[in-house]
C-alpha positions as MATLAB code, in Angstrom:
seq = 'MLSKTYIIAGPTASGKSGFAHALAKQIGGVIINCDSVQMYRGIEIISASPFADNSCLPLIEGECHAKRDEGELPPVASGDSPPQKGGHKSFCEINNVPYHLFSVLPLNQQISVGEYLDMARDVYNTAIRSGTPVIFVGGTGFYINAILNGISAMPAVSDVNRKRARDMVRDDIDAVRELLGPGAPSDPQRAARALEILFETGRPITEWQSEPRTGAIVPDAIKFLINPPREILAARIPARIPGMIAAGAIDEARKMTDPSRAIGGAEIMQFVRGEIDEPTMIANWTIKTNQYAKRQRTWFKHQFSADIIIGNIPGAADLENAKNMI';
ca = [
     -10.618  -64.168  -29.208;
     -13.249  -66.803  -28.581;
     -12.935  -70.171  -30.250;
     -15.766  -71.963  -31.941;
     -17.294  -74.719  -29.879;
     -18.952  -77.918  -31.076;
     -20.842  -80.714  -29.385;
     -20.902  -84.063  -31.167;
     -23.458  -86.334  -29.558;
     -25.137  -89.604  -30.395;
     -25.915  -93.093  -29.162;
     -23.271  -95.714  -28.518;
     -21.659  -97.300  -31.605;
     -22.801  -94.450  -33.859;
     -19.329  -93.419  -35.024;
     -19.234  -90.083  -33.191;
     -15.720  -90.590  -31.806;
     -14.205  -91.068  -35.257;
     -16.147  -88.114  -36.617;
     -15.022  -85.883  -33.742;
     -11.401  -86.894  -34.304;
     -11.575  -86.199  -38.037;
     -13.189  -82.799  -37.449;
     -10.592  -81.902  -34.826;
      -7.816  -82.750  -37.293;
      -9.393  -80.544  -39.934;
      -9.951  -77.480  -37.743;
      -7.051  -77.809  -35.294;
      -9.343  -78.435  -32.360;
      -9.142  -80.170  -29.008;
     -11.548  -82.864  -27.824;
     -13.211  -82.864  -24.393;
     -14.924  -86.020  -23.189;
     -18.584  -85.917  -22.166;
     -19.045  -89.649  -21.640;
     -19.317  -90.432  -17.937;
     -17.890  -93.966  -18.175;
     -14.921  -92.990  -20.334;
     -13.788  -90.722  -17.502;
     -12.499  -93.827  -15.701;
      -9.088  -95.392  -16.130;
      -8.882  -99.139  -16.513;
     -12.104  -99.789  -18.449;
     -11.118  -98.331  -21.811;
     -12.169 -101.480  -23.684;
     -15.541 -101.994  -22.002;
     -16.379  -98.298  -22.322;
     -15.354  -98.233  -26.018;
     -12.955  -95.384  -25.269;
     -10.836  -93.882  -28.052;
      -7.899  -95.152  -25.989;
      -9.088  -98.757  -25.902;
      -6.285  -99.961  -28.142;
      -3.518  -97.804  -26.724;
      -1.257  -98.291  -23.739;
      -0.540  -94.553  -23.610;
      -3.129  -92.926  -21.339;
      -3.640  -89.523  -19.696;
      -2.467  -90.602  -16.256;
       1.021  -91.204  -17.623;
       3.239  -88.166  -17.185;
       3.789  -86.033  -20.242;
       2.039  -85.825  -23.580;
       1.279  -89.121  -25.283;
       1.194  -89.877  -28.961;
      -0.976  -92.911  -29.511;
      -0.001  -95.086  -32.434;
      -2.761  -95.431  -34.976;
      -2.925  -95.264  -38.747;
      -4.408  -91.999  -39.906;
      -7.288  -91.665  -42.333;
     -10.073  -89.229  -43.054;
     -12.223  -90.947  -40.444;
      -9.764  -92.975  -38.368;
     -10.801  -96.198  -36.615;
     -11.301  -94.560  -33.242;
     -13.514  -96.727  -31.042;
     -17.096  -95.464  -30.869;
     -18.680  -95.491  -27.458;
     -20.536  -94.776  -26.593;
     -14.731  -88.210  -18.418;
      -9.885  -77.379  -11.442;
      -7.229  -79.877  -12.856;
      -8.416  -83.400  -12.237;
      -8.061  -84.927   -8.814;
      -4.736  -86.390   -7.918;
      -2.756  -83.800   -9.867;
      -2.293  -85.953  -12.983;
      -2.324  -84.535  -16.472;
      -5.791  -84.472  -17.971;
      -4.959  -85.112  -21.605;
      -3.281  -87.315  -24.148;
      -2.957  -87.123  -27.919;
      -4.023  -89.312  -30.807;
      -2.379  -88.323  -34.090;
      -1.612  -84.887  -32.633;
      -5.212  -84.222  -31.564;
      -5.355  -83.389  -27.833;
      -7.910  -85.442  -25.879;
      -9.031  -84.213  -22.463;
     -10.789  -85.931  -19.540;
     -10.506  -89.491  -20.790;
      -9.238  -92.099  -18.285;
      -8.538  -89.499  -15.609;
     -10.327  -91.037  -12.606;
      -9.613  -94.223  -10.634;
     -12.370  -96.806  -10.660;
     -13.196  -96.362   -6.975;
     -13.811  -92.614   -7.225;
     -17.255  -91.081   -7.607;
     -17.801  -87.853   -9.489;
     -20.820  -85.559   -9.578;
     -22.022  -83.611  -12.600;
     -20.888  -80.439  -10.849;
     -17.370  -81.806  -10.442;
     -17.344  -82.824  -14.099;
     -18.370  -79.287  -15.072;
     -15.522  -77.821  -13.031;
     -13.014  -80.084  -14.781;
     -14.432  -79.438  -18.251;
     -14.655  -75.691  -17.677;
     -10.952  -75.502  -16.836;
     -10.023  -77.214  -20.104;
     -12.538  -75.195  -22.098;
     -11.419  -71.824  -20.755;
      -7.772  -72.606  -21.480;
      -8.638  -73.535  -25.068;
     -10.793  -70.495  -25.841;
      -8.230  -68.109  -24.395;
      -5.844  -69.363  -27.058;
      -8.473  -69.316  -29.814;
      -8.480  -73.104  -30.168;
     -11.733  -74.752  -31.334;
     -13.266  -77.081  -28.758;
     -15.156  -80.283  -29.556;
     -17.169  -81.959  -26.812;
     -17.955  -85.564  -27.724;
     -19.975  -88.216  -25.926;
     -23.347  -89.741  -25.272;
     -24.042  -88.912  -21.628;
     -27.140  -86.750  -21.711;
     -26.840  -85.235  -18.262;
     -23.260  -84.109  -18.995;
     -24.325  -82.559  -22.307;
     -27.313  -80.888  -20.663;
     -25.070  -79.466  -17.949;
     -22.577  -78.120  -20.497;
     -25.385  -76.297  -22.302;
     -27.733  -75.362  -19.462;
     -25.830  -75.638  -16.190;
     -27.088  -77.513  -13.141;
     -29.248  -76.931  -10.111;
     -27.538  -76.640   -6.743;
     -27.303  -80.036   -5.042;
     -26.671  -80.749   -1.356;
     -23.451  -82.350   -0.164;
     -23.855  -86.073    0.502;
     -22.167  -87.902    3.359;
     -19.898  -90.844    2.678;
     -22.286  -93.011    4.684;
     -25.284  -92.221    2.489;
     -23.219  -92.438   -0.691;
     -22.002  -95.927    0.219;
     -25.476  -96.969    1.350;
     -26.943  -95.913   -2.009;
     -24.204  -97.591   -4.077;
     -24.501 -100.826   -2.110;
     -28.264 -100.902   -2.572;
     -27.988 -100.258   -6.324;
     -25.421 -103.027   -6.629;
     -27.475 -105.527   -4.622;
     -31.016 -104.821   -5.859;
     -31.478 -102.224   -8.599;
     -35.174 -103.133   -8.949;
     -35.816 -102.292   -5.292;
     -34.050  -98.966   -5.812;
     -36.234  -98.095   -8.784;
     -39.339  -99.001   -6.807;
     -38.207  -96.786   -3.935;
     -37.484  -93.868   -6.252;
     -40.884  -94.217   -7.904;
     -42.107  -93.251  -11.397;
     -39.416  -91.832  -13.632;
     -36.612  -93.503  -11.684;
     -33.355  -93.509  -13.674;
     -32.577  -96.792  -15.402;
     -28.843  -96.087  -15.418;
     -27.250  -97.503  -12.213;
     -25.043  -94.473  -11.580;
     -27.919  -92.036  -11.960;
     -30.125  -94.236   -9.782;
     -27.446  -94.247   -7.088;
     -27.160  -90.471   -7.277;
     -30.925  -90.058   -6.930;
     -30.992  -92.481   -4.004;
     -28.156  -90.831   -2.087;
     -29.882  -87.450   -2.421;
     -33.093  -89.004   -1.107;
     -31.241  -90.592    1.821;
     -29.439  -87.344    2.622;
     -32.339  -84.891    2.388;
     -35.589  -86.837    2.365;
     -36.472  -85.024   -0.870;
     -36.447  -86.587   -4.353;
     -33.716  -85.455   -6.690;
     -36.321  -84.082   -9.096;
     -37.190  -81.382   -6.555;
     -33.576  -80.287   -6.373;
     -33.286  -80.403  -10.165;
     -36.228  -78.013  -10.492;
     -34.206  -75.276   -8.797;
     -32.668  -72.537  -11.026;
     -29.679  -73.711  -13.035;
     -26.256  -72.098  -13.082;
     -22.794  -72.925  -14.390;
     -23.374  -73.624  -18.092;
     -20.077  -73.778  -19.956;
     -21.196  -72.999  -23.490;
     -24.883  -72.250  -24.132;
     -24.397  -71.500  -27.843;
     -22.327  -74.390  -29.217;
     -22.848  -75.781  -32.721;
     -24.520  -79.110  -32.022;
     -24.120  -82.259  -34.130;
     -26.247  -85.365  -33.642;
     -24.883  -88.598  -35.106;
     -28.024  -90.715  -35.343;
     -27.868  -93.789  -37.604;
     -30.991  -95.945  -37.983;
     -31.723  -98.299  -35.108;
     -31.127 -101.386  -37.240;
     -27.602 -100.240  -38.082;
     -26.741  -99.788  -34.415;
     -28.372 -103.130  -33.619;
     -25.934 -104.769  -36.035;
     -22.842 -102.797  -34.974;
     -23.262 -103.362  -31.238;
     -22.955 -107.186  -31.165;
     -20.343 -107.126  -33.913;
     -17.856 -105.281  -31.708;
     -18.264 -107.365  -28.549;
     -16.058 -110.332  -29.604;
     -13.262 -107.896  -30.371;
     -13.682 -106.252  -26.982;
     -13.432 -109.645  -25.303;
     -10.322 -110.539  -27.310;
      -8.751 -107.192  -26.423;
      -9.064 -107.760  -22.670;
     -12.553 -106.727  -21.534;
     -12.741 -109.693  -19.142;
      -9.571 -108.614  -17.360;
     -10.946 -105.079  -17.087;
     -14.179 -106.331  -15.509;
     -12.249 -108.363  -12.928;
     -10.581 -105.169  -11.710;
     -13.770 -103.129  -11.389;
     -14.867 -102.338   -7.851;
     -18.428 -102.055   -9.162;
     -18.979 -104.060  -12.380;
     -22.299 -102.304  -12.969;
     -20.415  -99.053  -13.620;
     -20.075  -99.977  -17.314;
     -22.443 -101.968  -19.499;
     -20.928 -105.395  -19.984;
     -19.151 -105.460  -16.636;
     -21.878 -107.264  -14.708;
     -22.476 -109.705  -17.557;
     -18.783 -110.524  -17.779;
     -18.580 -111.182  -14.051;
     -21.546 -113.555  -14.243;
     -19.573 -115.461  -16.869;
     -16.392 -115.371  -14.769;
     -18.283 -116.790  -11.785;
     -19.660 -119.614  -13.947;
     -23.271 -118.449  -13.675;
     -23.728 -118.127  -17.452;
     -21.863 -119.354  -20.526;
     -20.096 -117.116  -23.040;
     -22.911 -116.970  -25.650;
     -25.346 -115.925  -22.918;
     -22.892 -113.310  -21.672;
     -22.607 -111.830  -25.173;
     -26.369 -111.961  -25.700;
     -27.071 -110.210  -22.380;
     -24.343 -107.649  -23.000;
     -25.869 -106.938  -26.419;
     -29.363 -106.541  -24.951;
     -28.161 -104.127  -22.281;
     -26.246 -102.073  -24.831;
     -29.205 -101.919  -27.208;
     -31.413 -100.792  -24.327;
     -28.918  -98.078  -23.470;
     -28.759  -96.923  -27.096;
     -32.563  -96.716  -27.128;
     -32.537  -94.538  -24.004;
     -29.906  -92.311  -25.563;
     -31.890  -91.924  -28.785;
     -34.998  -91.017  -26.776;
     -33.085  -88.394  -24.799;
     -31.580  -86.833  -27.914;
     -34.993  -86.741  -29.588;
     -36.608  -84.818  -26.751;
     -33.754  -82.977  -25.018;
     -31.128  -82.139  -27.646;
     -31.809  -79.561  -30.344;
     -29.192  -80.385  -32.970;
     -28.030  -77.901  -35.571;
     -26.705  -80.631  -37.852;
     -28.049  -84.199  -37.946;
     -26.107  -87.014  -39.604;
     -28.472  -89.941  -40.031;
     -25.874  -92.582  -40.814;
     -22.441  -93.785  -39.721;
     -20.440  -90.687  -40.675;
     -17.947  -90.813  -43.506;
     -15.739  -88.460  -45.492;
     -18.696  -86.846  -47.290;
     -20.350  -86.013  -43.971;
     -17.135  -84.436  -42.752;
     -16.887  -82.304  -45.881;
     -20.540  -81.245  -45.587;
     -20.029  -80.349  -41.932;
     -17.001  -78.235  -42.756;
     -19.028  -76.327  -45.368;
     -21.823  -75.670  -42.876;
     -19.791  -74.389  -39.945;
];
């Protein structure tokens, strides 16, 4: 018996995490992360992970029951991650909803899209064998694209070229974008991936990506797009930053091996080093997040064919409508 599968996508701060949780509660589903930053343990606050306000995380042995008041759309942070490496458990629970592939990687570990697909496929196959509905949730376009369409074969990259690319991205992202040429990724992680492929093979990553794709997990999922108006996101994004700072985002940034891994990390470290004051840090963090949300919205507009579009911050009525449509 095959389970139904859903993908809930949308830009950061759109409310997709809360909507996914509420839907999972209603249909008895499991949630699989498709946010690349929320894969990492130790930056739950900066990444706006559903586990940002919980000490119980997937790397802790055994199942975890995070403490949070329940509601129709619970206050889960909106963000907008073979068994995972190291042999740790890949899931935790929030109000009895299993969450998979959140906070499962150490901050110093790199992961390719292919490796993510292997991890997600393991979880997915286990769920569908038992007839359990699966809900993918996140805002990372290249993860969502890979889930639906698979990926092109990519060459192995040496540790030397991987480190060389990461160091160059960290030191001078503008030089990297100039080297990569038109269409260079604006996201630091994607830019580093493109650069390491170029270093390794002498061919741009776009040539490799044009090769036939294989490995799609679920080509026929029911796809939701949570897409509130830009002005609503522009208000929600800065409103949550003070709370993230109060919750410990600065301490998280101090522990990051590469602060550019998550939006806000580099800005926080500039503040920590005394290069900017706190209002400037918040302003720059807000700008970077708004820019990221714009890129996400553009990707979803052109690359994601949604079956159901929710054009606001989702609430109970949207959940009820979704249940009637699926």
